[in-house]
Residue, then its C-alpha position, 0 to 999 in steps of 0.5 A: m504483479q502489484v497494483d501500482l500505490t502512491w506511498s500515501q496509499y501504501v502507508a494507509r493500507v500497511s498501517g490498516g487506517e491507523q492515525g498518523k500519530a499511531i504510525a509515529e509511535r509504532t515506527s519512532l517517526t515523526p508525526s509531521t513526517i507521517s502526516r505528509w506522507l499520508n497527505d501526499t505532500s512529502g514527495m518521496p520518503n527516503p530509503r531510512q525511513v521506507l525501511t524502518f516503516a516496513r520493518a515496524y510493520g512486519e512488511n517485506p522491506i523490498r515491497a516497500l522500497i517498490a512503494a516509495g518509487y525506489v526501484t520496480e518489481e521488473e528491475l527485481g524480476i519479481e512477479e507473484p500470482r494474484a492469488v499468492a498476494l491476496s493470500r497474505f492477508t487474513d480474510l479480516e483484513l480482506a473484509g475491512e478493505i472492502a467496507r473502506r472501499v464501499a464506505a468511500g464511494p463509487s469508484p470509476i474502476l467498478e463502474a466500467p464493464m468487466d471484460e479481460n482488458h478490465p484492471a481487476m482481470r489482470q494477474 
């Protein structure tokens, strides 16, 4: 099952941290739209924008609609094992995400002791 992300977090992850102008150019969406998404001030993007964004980045449009909150994995009957989800990313992408998290500083999720109930242990 996919970790719940806000739309802005999803956009940042999928775009690899690209700046708003680069995302706008790649998607042909307006820079102001992208800025609102990245700053989490726009509410929900419309479905056409969601699909446009996903296609521009070669992402699964259904996953994008889930991230935008239009449907849930449960509604679609989607269950993707964590190992399969991680295998979709290159080593460089995974290393980049680790570096980004380290640079962001301490995280409450990383500070908590790990046991079978820890979010990192979910499948």
